[in-house]
C-alpha positions, 0 to 999 in steps of 0.5 A: 253316711259319706266315708271321709277320706283319711286325709281330710283335714277335718278328719286330721282335726279329730285325730289331733283333738282326740290325742289331746284328750288322751294326753290329759288323761294318761300322760304323767305330765299333760301340760308339757311337751307337744299334743298327741296325734292319735290314728284311729283303731282298725274297724272305726272311722269318721264318715258325714252326715246331714253335715255333721261328723260321726264315728262309726266303728261300734260293734253294732255300727248304727250307734255312732259317736258324735264328738271327740269327747264322746269317742275318746271315753271309747278309745280309752277303753279300746287300748285299756286291754279290756274285752269286756265292754261293761269296762267302758264308759262311754255313752253306748257300752254302758246303756241298757240294752233296748230295741233295735235302733233306727240309726243304720249306718248306710255308707255311700261313695260320692264326691269327697272334698279334697284335702288342703295341703299341709300346714304353712308356716311363716318364715319366723325364728320358731313356731309357738310349740316346744320342739321336744317330744310329748313324755312317753308312757310305759309301752303297753302289753299284747292288746287284742290285734283287732284294735291298734291304736297309734300316737305321735306329736305334732312337731310345729315346723320351723322357719328356715330363716330362723337365726338358731333353734330356739329351746322350748322354755319351761312354765314357771307355774308347775300346776299339778297334773289332773289325775288320771281316770284310768290307771290301767289305760295309763300303763297300756297306752301307746307310745308317741314318736315325733313327727314333722305335720299330721301324717295319716297312716299307709292304709285306708280302711275298705268301705263298710258294707251298708247295715240293712235297714229294718223293714217298715210297716205299710202306711194306710192313707186315709179317705177321711177329711181331717177337721179344720183346726183353728189358727192360733198363734204362737206366743214369742219365745221367752227369753232365757235366763242368760238372756236376762242376766248377760249384759253386753260388752263395753266394746273398745274403739282399739284396734284387734290385731296390732296395738301402740305399745306392744311388743312385736316381730317385725320383718327385715328380710331374710329374718325377723327382728323385735321391737315395741310399736311406737305409732300406729296408723290404723287407716292405711296399717302402718306402724312405726316399729322401735327396735329394741336391744340395749340403749347404748346400741342407739337405735333411735331410728323408727321402721315404718312397717306394713301389717303384713310385716309383723307378727304378734310376739306370742306367734314365736318363740325367742331363741337362745343367745348366740354367745354362751357368756350370756345364756345364763344372765338375765338382761339387767345382769349384764355390763352392757356398757363393756361388752358393747364398748369392746366390739365397737370397732368390730361390726362382724362381732356387734351384730351378734351382741346386738341381736342376743340384747334384743333377745334377752330384752324381749324377754324381760319386758314378758316377765312385767306389767303395768297398768294404765288409765285407772277408773275409779275404786269400789268397795270402800276403796278396797278395789282399783278398776283400770281400763287396761294393762300392758301384759308382758308383751301385749295390751289388753283392755276392758272387753278384750277376749283372752286365752285363758288356762281354768286353774285347777281349783275351778275344774273341779266345778265344771262339768264333765263336758266342759272340761273335756272340750277346754282341754281339746279347744281352750277356753276364753274369758270375755273380760269385764274388770281389770283390778288390783286389791288394797290387801294385795299390792302388786297383783293384778285380777282379770274378772269375766265370763268364761267360755268354751267354743264348742262345735257340731252336735252339742244340744243347748241345754233348755231355757232354764239351764243355768250356765253354773250347773252340770247340764248341757251348754248354754249357748251365749247370743252373739250380741252379748260376746266381746268385739273379737269373739263376735268377729270370730263366729261371723268369720266361721259361720261364713267359711265353715257353716257345717262345724257349727261353731259357737261359744258356751258360757261357762261362768259368769264374773269368774275371777282369774290371776295373772297367771291364768292370762295365756294371752290376747285373742286375735279373730281368725281374719286378722291370724290367719293370713299372717300366720298360717297362710301368707299365701293369700291363694291358699287361704282362700282355696282352703276357705272355699272348702270351708276349713278354718284352722284353730290358728289361736292355738298356734300362739305361745302362751305368755309364761311359756315365754320365760323360764324364770325371773318373774319382774312383777308390776311396773309403773309404766310401760316405758319403765317396764321396757327400761335400758331396752331403748335409748335414753328419751325414747318415751317421746317417740311414743304416740299413745292413743287417749284411751292410754293415761299411766300413772305412778302406782304405789309399788309393793315394798316386795316387788318383784315377787311371784304372783299371789296364789303362784303353784309350786312344786 
């Protein structure tokens, strides 16, 4: 086994994932703030063997932890202050003792991959993650000196071109924090402190001496000729229940990146502005952008921008307004005609007001949704299906892959491995239906297949495994995945084959609510070049080393983009945009034939909170 360098990007990724897991267990508010960044305890290290990663450091070094989830359980015991391994619930500490294992640890000195440079941020108003440090648990009592552990929070970089430092908006859906499984560990966890980038520890652990192998009995060669065996053809593989029940997705022809009608950031050097995609030239990767602010500013001139000059709206956080009089007001509650008339002859005051109008207009658009292309009714007219929805900034269609939050009530039904993996790497929904219910007007529901990404040595279950059971993961065949996830799997297989990234099907026919949808999933091949590595040479250098960063985790979640003031369903996209564009600008939009809007009957209480909102 080869000992990884401390600044190896794979080592850094494990520390980030461990921080996410520990925060879920130890923080009183795990959904708030930034993820924790955990240094390995003294005596533990990450190694590579047979193209897979393992943690060694257990008193018997042949006992290896094969995933952050496995080691995370052991890590909770290490920081608990207990010296009795029987208090640990990991895969090694609580198993009955057996004979010596044949998986001895052998450390070899060999070539190591050079670590890439620190993550590079695109020049933007702000990074998507909150700039506030994670909640600090109580200070720990004296722990055994052989197992020190430190944790820090990862602070996302803020671009220098930002006009103002944004404030992290709070989520209006205050989901209750999951109960801690180790109360002692909660009180004794390490105190986090903010850092700018994942910094490796100053001292590296010396190489571990090779563990002696057991002497193997000699093998006696047989001189007798073996009896010939008849050639029996192997039967064809039996299709699994998953392959029998899972049907391919209706693959949409809409682009996987930017779509007409979406709210995006566009570059106006040296800063960024917010606008709507009015028209798309997919062949040339050119887009005509209609800036937003207030219609009285008369910004009706479309701006032609290449794809490289755009960013998804959820890639950056909207900065706060610069004028104090507007800080506590919503877009529709401001007397814009009076304010704009007062600065008409003063360009130095007009520009800040225009920028503040665009920020407030973007937040307003994020609070609403509108449906398009009605497919038909079902269940005796009680349910109506649609092809797509403008959900805040994004345009979502059946067949898309979505970043989602697993509802708290569904987490209790998830197997343990799936819950840990969802907390560390997120979850995706392969969207098969967008529907409304006659009994709950004004609310929208999303139905599809729930996936969790897994890597490394996760072994999929046997052919009889049910994805709804608590067994091992059931891997979804690539041909049965949504187009965006198929592209992601092919990209990671090509550039990071050792990672063994694939998708486990957790549950079919999962129904999620509006507040469970974090945003659309963008494949790494499209998001990495514009969000993480605008420098193509840096991106290629990382890919050649087999490093594919998790760019989707750097995006905001939709309900993090505003604090309160949820609007809900609107009659159409232009109605949701409202006065943010000049009157008559609807004619500038060139929607594809797949987008057919009709005015739905709005509920009498339009603007109320979505059904099933978690409050308090």
